[in-house]
N, C-alpha and C positions, 0 to 999 in steps of 0.2 A: 716429318720430323726428321732432323738429320740424326743418323745412326751413328752411336760412339762405340769404338772399339778399342778395347783395353789391352794394350801390350804392357811390357815391363816398364815401370816408372818409380824414380826414387822420389818423386814429389807428389804425393798421393792427395794432399789436401787441396793444393792448388788446382790439381787437375779434375777433381771432384767438382770444385766450384765452377772452373771453366766449362765442364761439360753440361752440368745444369743450366749455366746462362745461356748456351747456344742451342740446348735442346728445348727450352722455354721459349725464345725469341726468335729462332730461326728455323720456321717449319718447313723449309724448301728443301728439296732433294739434296744431299750431300753426306759426307763421311767425315767423321772427327776421330783421328786416329790418336792415342796415347801411347808414347813411348815408339812411335813407329814413323817414318821408317829409319832404317838404319843406313847411314851416307858415309861415303869414303872421304876422308879429310887428309890435309898434311899431316896428322898425327895419328893416322890410322881411321878404322871403323867406329861410329858412335851412331847412337840413335839420338833424334831430336826430340824436344819434349813433347810437343804435339804439332798436328796438322791437320788443318781443316781445309778440305776440297770440295769446292761449292760451286755450281752452274753460274750463280749470281755474285759470287765474292772471290772467284778464283782460288789461288792456293796461299792460304794464310798458315805461316809458321808461327807457333807461340814458343818464346823464351819463358818458361815458369819460374817463379821466385818465391819459395815458401816463406822466408823472413822478410826483413826489411833491407838486407844488403843487396843493392843492384849495380855494384861496382862493375865496369867493364861489359856492361850490356850491349854497348854499341859493338864491341870487337864480336860478342858472341852473336849478335844479329847479323854482322857481315859473315861470319863463319858459316852460319846455317844457310844463308841465301845463297852464298857462293857454292857450298856443297851440293845443294839441291839443283841450282841453275846448270852446274856441271853435268848432272844426270838427264835434265831435260834437252839440253843442247844436242846431245847425242841422238835425237830423233826429229827427223826431218819434218813430220806432220806438226810439230810445234815451233818451226822456225819459218822464217820468211827473210831471205838472204841472210845476213847476220843478228836479225833482231829476233829474240825470243819472244814468242806470242804469249807465253804462259808465265809471266815473271812472277816469282814468289815475293810476298809481302810478308814482313817479319814484326812482330808484334811482342814486347815484353809485357807480360801481364803480372803485377806483383799486388795482390790485394792488401797486403800490410803497409805498403808505401804510400805516404801522403804527397800528392802531386802539388807543385808550384804555379802550374799553368803555363809555364813559358818552355815547355817541353819542345825538342826539335821534331817537326814533322817527318823528316825522314827517318828517324829512329822512334816510331811510336812507343809510348810507354802509357800503360794502362793499369787501373785498379778497378774495384767494382762500380766507382762512381761514372766513369768514362768509357767503359769496355765497349757498351753497345754503339756509342757514339763513333768510336774508333772503327768498329767493325763495320758499321753502316756507311760510313766514308769510303770505305774500300770496294770498289765497283769493278767487275771485269766485263770487257765489251765483247769476248769471244766465247759464250756460253757453248758454241757449237764444238768448242776444242775441249770441252769437259772429259767426255769419255776418253780421247787420245791422252791427256795429262793424266787422269785417274789411273788408266793402264799403266803408265811410265812408273807412277808412285808403287803401283801394287805388285812391281816387276812382271806383271804379266805380258808386257811388250816383247820381253825377251823370247817369250814362246813363239810368238808370232814372227819373230825376226829369225828365228832358229828353222821355221818350216821351209820347206824347198820350195823355191820360186815356180809359180805356175805360168806359162806363156799362154795367153788367151787371146784367140783371134775370133771367136764367135761367142758373143755376148749371151747367147742361148743354150750355150753348150753344157753338160754336166759339169765340167771343170770350170765355168764359169759360175754356175749356180752354187758349186761346193766352195768356192772362194768367197762368194758372197756371204754363205752360212758362217762360215768360218770367222770371216771378219766381223760378223753380229755378234759373235761370243767375244766381246773385246775387253770384259771386266770381271772381277768377281763381284757377286753380288753381297749384300750385307752380312749374310749369314756365312757365306764362305770366308769373307775377310775375319769374322770373328775367329773361326775355326782355324785360321793360319795364325793370327797373331795374339789371340787370348790362350795363355798357358796356366794352368793351375799348378800348385805346388803339392801334387798328388795326381789322381787318376782323372782322365778325362775321356769322354766317349764322344766321337763323332758318327752319326748314323745318316745314311742316304741311299737312294738307290744307284744302282750302275748310270755312269754318265752324269752322275751329280758333282763330279770334280775332286773326288776324296784322295785320289793320288797325287794330284797336282797340288791340293792342299797340304798334304804331308810333305812333300818335296819342298814347298815353300817354307813351311814351318821349320823343317829341319835346317834350311838356309838361315832363317830369321833368327833361330836359337844359336847357330853356329857364329853367327855375326855378331850376337849379343853378347855371348859367353864363349869365346874361342876355347878357353881351358876346360869346357865341360866335355865328358866322354858321351857322345850321344851314337845311338843305334837305330838304324832304320831297317825293318825286317817283313816280310811278305811271304805269300805262298807260291804265286806264279813266278818260275825261273826267270821268265822273260821281261818281268817288270824291273829285273836290276839295272838293265841298260837305260831304260826309262829314267828311273831315279837318279843314275848318275850324270845323264845329261841334263835332266831339270835342275837338279841341285848345284852341278857346276856353274849352269847359267844365272840361277837366282843369286848365288853367293857372289860371283863376279859383278853382276848388276848392283848390288848393295855396297860391295867392299872393293871393288876394282883389284880382286884378289882371287886365287883358286882355293878351294877347299883344303883343309888340312886333313886329308883322309886317314892320318893316325887318331885324330880325335872323332871325326865324324865317319863313322863305318855303315856301308850298305851290306847288310847281312843276310844270308839264307837263314831260313828259320832252322833246319837242321844242321846243316854243315858236315864237313868232315876234316881230318887231316890233310895236310899239304900245304898248298900256295894260298895267300890272302883271299884269292878268289872262290876258294872252296869252304873256308871257314863259315859257321854259323852261330847263332845265338846259344843252341843247346849244346853243340861242341864246345864253345869258349866255356859255357857253364861247368861242363864237366871237367874239362881240364883244370879249370881254377880251383875247383873244390876238390880234385882228386876222385872224382866218382867215374865208376865204369862208363864207357862210352858204348852205345850201340848204333851200328850202321843199320840200314835199312835190313840186310840179310839176317844178322842177329837178332834185330828187332822182331823180324817176321818168325823167328823161331820161338822168340821168347814170350811174345804177348799175342793178344787176341787179333785175329783177323781183322784188317780195317782200322785198327787202334793201335798199329804198331807205333807211332810217333807220339801219342799221347801216353801208350804205357811206358815209352823210353823216358818222357818228360817226368811223369809221375815217380818212377824208380830213382831219377835223379833228385827229385825234391825231397823224397822219403830216404835218402841216402846221407843227408847232411843238415845238422840243425842250425847252424849260423852261416848261411852262404856269403861268399866273397862279393863285395860289390865290384860290379864291373861297368856300370855305366850311370850317368847322371840323369839320362833320358832314354826312354826306348819308344819309338813310334811303330805302331804295328798296323800295315795294311790288310785288307782281306782277311779281317778276323774272323769273319763267318766261316772260313775254311779250316780254322784251327778248333781244337777242343779246348775246353777250360785249363787242361795241364799246361799246355804252353804259354798261354797269358800269364798262368800263376807263376811259372819259371821266369818269365820276364820281370814281374812283379818282385820276385825274390833276388833277383840280379841286380836289382837297384838298391842305391843309398837311401838315406833319410834328407829331404822328402823324396817320396817314390812317384816320380813324375813319368807315368805310363800313360799314352795316347794311344787309343785302339780305334780305327775306323772298320765300319763294317757296312754291308748291304743288308739291310732287313728283309729283301726279297730274292736274294741272289739263289738261295736254294729253294724257294718257294714252299718251305716247310715252315712250321712255327719258328718266330724268331729264334736264330740259331745260336745265340749266346743268352745264357740266363742272367737276370738282374746283376749289378754289381755287388750288392750284398751277399748274394748267393755264390756268383762267380770267384770271388776272391777269398772265400771263407771267414773264419772267425777266430778271434783271439782266444786267450787262456781263460776269460770271463765269459765266452759265448758271444761277444758283440762282433758285429761286422767289422772287418778290416777297412772296408771301403764302403761309404754311403754318399750320395750325392745331395748335395744341400740345394735349397732353392735358390734361384738368381739373385745376387743382391748388386744395388747400385754400386758402381765404380769396382766391381769385381768381375773376374772373368768367370765365363759360363762352364760347367763341368760336363754338361749334355748339350749336345749341338746337333739338331737335325737339319738336313740339307733336302728340303722337300722338292726343289728344282730340278729337272732333268734335263741336262744341257746336250746329252747326246741323241736321244731317243725321240722322236715326234710322237705326238697323241696316238695316232693309228699304230704306229711300230710298238710303242711300248704296250698299248692295250692288246694288241694281238698276241705279243709274248705272254702277257699274263692271261689272257684268256685261254689259249691252248694249254699253259704249263698248269694251270689249275683245273682245265677241262669244263670251264663254264658252258661252252657249247657243245661239249661231247655228247653223243646219244646215250641215253640212260643205261647203266649197267642193270640187267635184272637181277644180279646178285644184291646190290646197293639200293636200287630204285632211282639213283641219280648218276649223272654223268661226271660228278665231279671227282677229281682224283686225290685232292688233298685241300687242307683249309685252316687257317689261323684259328687258334684257340681264343686268341684275344682280337676281336673285330675291330677294334680301334687302330691296329696296325694298318689297315687301310687308308685310314685318315692321315696317319702320321707321315706316310710316303707319297700324299699329294693326291688322293683320290678324294672327291666329294659324293656325298649322298644326293642325288638328284631325283631319287623317288624311293618309295616304301623306307623301312627302317633297317638300320645295321643292327640286328640282335638274332640270337637264335629263333629259328623257326620261322622267319619273317622275310617276305619278298624285299629285296633291296636292288636298286640300280645305282651303280658308281660310274663315276667319269672323272677323266683328268681335266683339269681347269688350265685356262689361259696362265694363271699364276704359277703352276707346278710344271706344266708343258707350254713353254712359250711358243705362240703361234708361228714365229719366225722359223721354227724348225720344221715347218710345213713347207718353206719356199721350194724345196726339191721338187715337190708335187708339179710344178708348173711344167717340166721337162719330161716327167714320166711319173707314173703311180709310186708311191712309196713301198708299197709291199705287194708282190706279186707270187702266185703259187702255178707252178707248171708242172702237168702230168706229162710223162713220155712214155713210150712203148717198153723202152729198155735201157740198160745202162750205157749202151753205146750211144744211143740218141741223145742221152743226157750229157754226155762227155762232149759230144759234137757242138753240141749247143752252147755249153760251158765256153769252148774255146773259142767259138764264132763270136760270142756276146763280149769276151775280153779282147778279143781283138779289135773289136768295134770301139769298146770303152778307150782304149789306147791311142787308137790311129785317127778316130773320128770325134769321139766325145772329150778330148782334151782331159782324160783322167790319166794320173801318173800310175806306175806298177803300184806304189805305196798306197794308192786309194782303193786297192781291192785287196779282198781276203776271200780265200775259198775254204769253207769249213765242212768237212766230213765229221758227223757227230759221233761215231764210234770211234775213240783213239787208238782201239787196237787194231784197226783195219785199215786206218787211214793212208798208210805208205802205199798199200796195195791198190786201195780203191781210188786213189788220185794219180796213178800211173797213166791210164789212157788220157784223160784230159791234160796231164803235162805233157804227153809226148805229142799231142796234137798242137799244142802251143809252141813245142819246139820247132814243129813243122812249120809254123807261121813265122819263126824267128824272134818268138816271145819267151826269154827267160822266166824260169819259175823254180821254186825251192820249197821244201817242207820244212816248217820252222822247227828247229831243235834237232832236225836230222842231217839236213844239209848245211845248217848253220851250228854256230856255238850254241849251247844250251841256253844261254842268257839272251841270245839274239832272236827278235821275230822278224823285223823289216829290215832289208839290207841297208847298209849306209848310203849305199852309191844309187839306191832307188831304183834300180834295174831289173828288179825280179818281183814276180807275183808270188804272195805267200799262199801256200796251202798249208791246212793244219787241222789236227784234230781238236776237240772241244775243250779239253784241259789247257792247252796253251793258248788258244783263242781268249781265254779269260783275262781280263785286264788290258786287252787291244783293242782297237776300233777303226773302222775304214769307212769311206763314203759308199762303197760299193761291196755288199756282201753277198756272196752266193753260199747257199746251204745245199749240198747234195746229198742225195740218199735220204732225204727227209721221210720216205715212207717208213724207215726204221724207227721214227720218234712217235708213230701213231699207236701202236699197241706192243707190249712186249709182257709175257707171262712172268712174273716176279721181277720185274724191272720197270714197271710203268711210271713210278715217280721219277726214276733215274733219266729215262729216256724223254720224260717231258720237262724235265729240269735242263737236258741238253738242248732242245730246240729253244727254251726259253733264253739261255744264255746264248746260243748262236743268233738268234734274232737280234737280242740287245747290244751286239757288236756294231750295228750299223748305226751311222750319225746322218744316213740320207736314205739310201734305197736299199732293198734287201729282196733278194729272189729265192724263194724257197721251191727246192727241185727235187723230183723224185720219180718212181715209175711203179706199177702193180695196183692191186685193189686198194691197199692201205694208203697210197698217196691219194688215190681219187677220194677216200673219205678224208684225209686230212685237208684237201682242198674243200670239202664241202663243209667241214667245221670251219674254216678261215671265213665260206661265204656267210655264214650265219653270224659271225662276228661282224663283218662289214655292213650286212643288212641291219644290225643294231648300231649303226653308226658308233661303233667301238667303244659302247658302253657295255658294262658288265651287269648284265640283269640274270638275277639267279635268287633261289630260296637259300639263305643262309643256314646251314646245317646245324642241328643241335649238338649237343655234347656227345650223345651215344653215337651218330651217326659219324661225327669226325673221328672218334675212337675206332668204329669199324673201318673207316676209310684207310686209317693209319695201318690197321691191320692187313687188310685184304691187299693194299697197294703198297705194302712196304718191299723194300729190296732184298731179294733172297740170294743166298749163296747157292752155287750149284748143287751141293749135297741137300739143301732144303728144299730145291725145286724138285729133285728125284724122290725126294721123300714125301712130299705133298702129292706129286703125281701119282706115285705107287699107292699112298693112301686111299686117294680119290678112287683109283681103279679098284681097288680092294672092295671099297664101301658099295660101288656100283655092282661089282660082281655079286656082293653078300645079298644085295636087295633082290636082284635077278633071281638068284636062287630061291630066296625066300618065297617071292612072288610066284615062281614056277612049280613050286612044291616039293623040287628035287632035294630041298634041303629044310630042315624043321628047326624051330626055334629049341625044342628040347635036344637036337643034336649039337648045339653050341653049349660050350662050359657056362655053367651058371656061375660061377665066381667072376668070370670076365666080364658077362653080360651085366651083372649086378655094377661092377666097377663102370663100365662103359655108361650105363645108365646114370649112375652119380655124376660122372663128369660131365657128361650133356647136360643134367639138370643144372649142375652148378655154373656152366659157361652161359646158360639160358638166361639164369637171373641175373648175372653179370653185365648181360647185354652183349655178349659175345658171339652172338648167333650169325 
């Protein structure tokens, strides 16, 4: 069935009738866009009423008429056709000499108009009686160009044009395979298209795995809204600083593709979440909120002194919200990327900064942190009104209406083996059982259905507490073409070295081979050191070895501006810690010192999240490297993943076990670690003294023994053993 994507339209009745007719009578693949695309014309940019892109019928533009007045419809058809042809002609794949191979047809659809039967064939006019006949008479003889034409309509072609050009001499090289892989991801799928174009007059949520296209979708959405509503104040914000450059480039390309003009950056702002006084590059959503409302602003240093550790930003946001009763309207739309990295207070601040209607779009990764869905449901997230009613609720999808909740289940970055390995290591699916918990699992969702929401299928057992289950990625959620790179090398490889020096030499030699023989560019490679605090020191030796080989490198955010990850000249290999790696991707990813991600007292969830994030930066190959006993154990754990054909086979933990895992594997501060180790040592000493007889129970204070016994009994009853 043709998929309908609902953009902004001033002709809702005719749009719905057209959508129903095409959905019912044309089951073949295709997309019907309502109020899209935005095209540049002599009088500025404007959206066409509707566009049907079909392999069998080509590109059909619809001029929709709500009433009976069709005056000037020929001129409107000419304008629509000319504007779309101008865009299409700029793409060589759609041209043969001077001839456009994907010429659009324009149909005026006026359901209320009575036709005389003598209408001009060159200017098709249709009502309900002859619409199907007009559409069936339009046949396209170049269905092989469907993907290319559709890509131009979606503006995705501008991304491909913006990529660095590859010079390929060996069709079997890594560079050639990576180029073929990138060319295969030519178009947005139907869910991605809906996420770009469909915007509600309220809150909209977009969920998907890393690599499902959320960042590009938000950039396209911002460009589309800016082209549609140039007077709107639009804010795009995020957590990872290096995304700022990506957003600016994508939005510039997308706006120019649609309007043949550059964005008005006074109306469309790409903002840091926190921000600070100074230049426009430093400002942020929170800073603007404080400044506009006359509220005390906290930078990180002052927030650290005032608020709870690790909650500095959320504390600052909550303070700002509590300090003002009627916030100033700052924006007409706010788009938030990486929402899983923010606490609810920041999203509430974004919501408060909007006028009515409160158009807030937040995109997040359900599995980015591997803990329970990192954001509460909207009813809880945005609070309640004076009557106790939720400020935000999501309605069930209605025909002809945009969706409030869109799930992007396909991952277009990571192949099935890479993504399943990342999840298996992150959750500890095949980790050796811990004597304390009786399971190797480190963490698990309370809501089991989250696995299916993000593209896993149950291939054995049951997805419920206490039951054995086998989960697998499917060709629908992890397209098989993503495994093409396996033709030249295994997609994921674990290497154990004797020491750090041997690891550094191997990395330098491998990168030299990638650039000089494999036809990869510098920008195709990322080297990740999981621990961000030691990255500059740890990457020193491999960087020096590369320098001696004549290969430039940089530490992202240290040797470059904080907003830059890859260099614009593409002449330097990026080294990075895990935080700056987020939001970025490369064909070849090297993860060094991975032994640090096997086990760490008081940080087990954190370090397993780090290796998960590092692995999922790869869109082709990933090399997991390290040394020492823990690296041997990590490689053995991967071998068990591979032996299970990248399925996740485990017993789903019950509620009590999940609660226990959250306690024993939680992230601890240095003070908490010292306290736990000290207490454990004291308990061991006490037990030894009692066993030896050197200490008698009567020697201990009775009140404290009674208190200790009561506390232990209470904890045992509550399942905190």
